[in-house]
N, C-alpha and C positions, 0 to 999 in steps of 0.2 A: 506493499499501501500506499509507506516512506517512497520508494524508489516511482511509484505514478503521481506520485505527487511533484515529485523533485523534475519528472520530465515533462508535467504542466506548466511548472514555473520557468522551464528551461524556453517551452512554447511562447510562454506567453512576454518569458524578455526579450526574445527573436520578435516576436509579433509589434512589441512597442518598437524595439527600434526599425525594421521597417515601416511601420507607420513615421515614423520618424522622417527616416528616408525620404521618403514618398512625400512628405511637409516639406524637405526641402525641397527636394528636386520643384514640387510645384513653384516654391516660394523663389528660387534662383529663375525658372522660365519665368513668371510671372516678372521679374525684377529686369530680366534679359531683355525681353520681347519688349517693356515699354522702350526700352533705351533703342531698342534696334526700331520705334514706330515712325520715326522719319521716311528711312531710306524701305519700310514695308509700302509706307502711301505711293513713295515714288515707285515702286516694284510694280502696284497694284494702276495704277498710272500709266503705267509704260504700255502692260498686257494688252490691251483691249485694241492699239492700231494692227497689232499681228494678224485680226481674224475678218479685219475688216476689208470686203469688196469683196469677202466667199459666200455662196451659196449659206440659206441656216440652216438645212442643216449639215454641214461641215463646221460648223460654230463650236458645240460643246466636244466634237473626237479633237477638234485642235489645241483646242485648251485644254484636254485633258493630256495628250503629247505632252503639251509645254510643261502641264504641273507633273509628270511624272519626269521630266528630262531634271525637272528644277529639284526634286527631291531626291533623283540620283546628283546632283551638282551638291545639295546641301550634306547629306550622309553618306553617300559613296568617295567620294573626292574630296571634299572643304573639309568636314568633321576628321578625318584620320589625318591632311594633311596639318592642317592648323595645330592639333594637338602633337605633330611629332615636331611640326617648327616649335611648337614654345618648350617643348621639352628641349631641345638640340641646339635649334638655330634661331632663337625667337630675333634677335636682328635685322631676319633677313622676311618679316611679317609685312612690313610699311612701307619697304620699296615697293614688293610684292604687289599690295593695294594700291600702292602709287602709279603701277604697269596699271593697274585693273582702270584705276581713276581717270589715266590721260587715256586711255581706248572709249571711256565714256563720255568723255568731252569730243573727242572724234563723232563718236556718231552722232551724238546731239549737233555739234556743228556740220557735221554735212546732211543732215536729215534740213537742218535752215538753209544751207546752202543748195540743196537738191528743191523746198520749198520756194527761194527766191527764183532760182533760175532751174526749171524745170523740164527742160530739154533732153536730158541725158536719162532721166528720170520716167518720163512720160514713154520716152523708146524700150526702157527696157521692161516698162509697164506690160507694153503693147507688144513686146515680144510672148512675155512671160502668160499674157490671158490667153493663149493659143494651146495651153497646157496644164488647168489647176493644179495637176498630181505635183508637179513641179515645181508651180508658184505656190503650194504647201509644202512640198521640202522646203524652199529657202525662207521659205517665213518661221518657218516651227524651227529651223536648222539657228536661226534670225535672231528668238526668241529665246533659246535657251541660252547660245552667246551669251544676251545682254542679259539674262538671270545669273547667268554663273558670277557674274561682275557683280552685281546688287546679293546677291545671295555672301559670296565671298565677304562686303560690308557687314552685312547682318551677321554673321556667324563669328567675324572678327568681334564685333563691337559687344555681344552676345559672350564670347569668351574671357575678354576685359574687363566683366563687371560680375564673373563666377568667383567669388568668395572662397568656396573650396579649393584646399590642395589637393582634394584627392582624384586620381586621373580617373578615376571610373564614376566618381558624380561630374566632372566636366563634361566627361561623353555622354553620359544620360542626357545632362542639362542641355546639353546641344542636339540631341538627337528630337529631345521634346519640343524646342524652338522652330527647329528645322523645319520640324513635322507639322507643329500647330500652324507655323505662318505662313508656311507653302498650303495649306486647306483652307486659312485664311481668305490668303491673295485671292487665288486660284477661284474661292468659291466666289468672291463678289466679283471677279470676272465675270464667272459665266452668267453672272444674274443679270452683268450691266450688259453685256449683248445678247444675252436676251428677252432683253424687260421690253421691248418693243413687241413681240413674240406674247406675251403676258400680257401686253396694251392692247393688241388684236384681240384676243379670247376674251377679255375683260370689258370692250366693244363689242363681241358681237353675241356676248352670251347674259352678260351682266342685267340685272330682274330692276336694278331702278335709275335712272336715270343718271344719279350721280356716278357709280358706278363705270356705266358704258362714257359718260364724259370722261372720266379720270383716265380710262382705257385709250379714249383717244388723244386724250393728252402724253400719255409717256408716246403713244407714236409716232407724235408730231414733235415731242421733246428732244426722243434718243437722238436724230442724228444730230442737235445741237451739243447733247452732252458729250458725244464721242468727238466729232471735232475739238471739245473743252478739251477732253482728257489727250488726245493726241496732242496740242499744246502745253500740256503740262505735262506729258510723259516727257516731250522735246528739251522743256525745260528744266524738267527733275534730274534728265542723262549730263545737261550741263551745270547743273547746282551741284549735284552727290557728287560726279567729277571734279569737280572745279574744289569741293571740300576737300575731297579727300587726299587730293595735290597739296593746298596751300597745308591742311593738317600734317602730310607727310613732311612736307619740307621746314615745317616749324620743328616736330617733332623729331626729325636726322640732324637738325640743325646745319644743313646746307643753306638755309635764306630765309629765316625767321619773318623778314620787312614786311611778305605781303597778310600773313596772318595776324601781327601786328598793327598794320593798318586796316586793318578792316575789323580787326578786335575796337580799336580804336575809334572807328571812324561810328562804326554802331552802338558802343555805349555812350556817344556823345549825342547821337541823336535821339537816342535813346532816352536819354536823362533830361532831356527838353519833353519828355511824356509821360509823366509823373505815372500816372493812371495805364497807363498799356506797357512799361517800358519793357518788361519779357518779353509783349509780343511784335514789338515795335523792333529791338536789340533783332530776335530773329530772324525779321524780313528783313532788315540791311544787312545783315549777314547772309542770307541765300540769297540776295541780288548779288553783292559783293562777291559773292562764291560763286555765280553764274554768269558773271563779267570775266572772272578768271578762266571759268572754262569753257566760253566762248572763245576767248581769245588762245589757251592751248589748244584748243579743239581746231582750229581755225591754222591754227602753225602747222597741226598733225597731218591737214588735209594735205597738202603736195608728197608731205612726207612717204604717208600710208599710199597715196596713188600713185606714187610716181617714182619709190623705193620702193616699200616695202613688198607691195603687189606685183608688180614685175619681178622680183628676185622670188615671189613665194610661188607663182604659177613656173617661172624657169625649173624650182628645185621639186616642185610635187607634177610637173607637166599638166596641170591643169590651168582651164582659162576664168578668170572669174573678175569678181569686183572685188573692190579692197578688205571686203567683208573677209 
């Protein structure tokens, strides 16, 4: 009998430890997710443009493919790589993030350039329009590539706020954060891109006039929303990319002037608006980071299109764009 009681005590003790561990993981994941919220919003804003122009029945399958690619990015590549770098070569994390940030700057600047000078983009779109399958492959690959950079930022931010020195705790928290953020982002994206179909259903089957009117409003408003999200997504690339580059230059002590100048301007402007100082400082910082991102991205366009892309085609034997 005493042996059974001792066993029950051991089981109870193990259960308490397990419960405490679950609580620790949940708390750490919530903290890490909140810290990365800004990049998560950018990720959600960037993605809808990749399904624009496809038949409605292809929208959800495309989002599903991108979501699976994002999950692989986070759990199978970034999680082990970041943990290994933190353990053996932590000094490499920031430079690698800066390279990713520079790529986001290039992506955002190139999309802005094509919006202002659409000739090359129009020709490419006309060529791809004849083969929807090929266009889908290109879009999905581009989305997963961009997601990789944003996911790297999300996972690195999450890793930076995990207080536990335990390796497995960090791994579990990163896995939880990566999985939950992926579900949240692509669930929201799926809802956004199918909102017009929901509106059509409400307009056709609503039992009361208000429901039908709301459905018609959704249908009319979705093209505007998708257009706004496209602009926000491009701006987000420039802002996040610029922020990564500016912060990396300051952290690595290569060139602290951009970070210090932006911080000084933002705090000076915010001090004049005491009631919303935090919001104003964030907006000014984001805007100036975006300017830096645009400058960096614009400088990288000729480097990528005339240097890196031809070299890549020569090495790989493939034809393609700078992407």
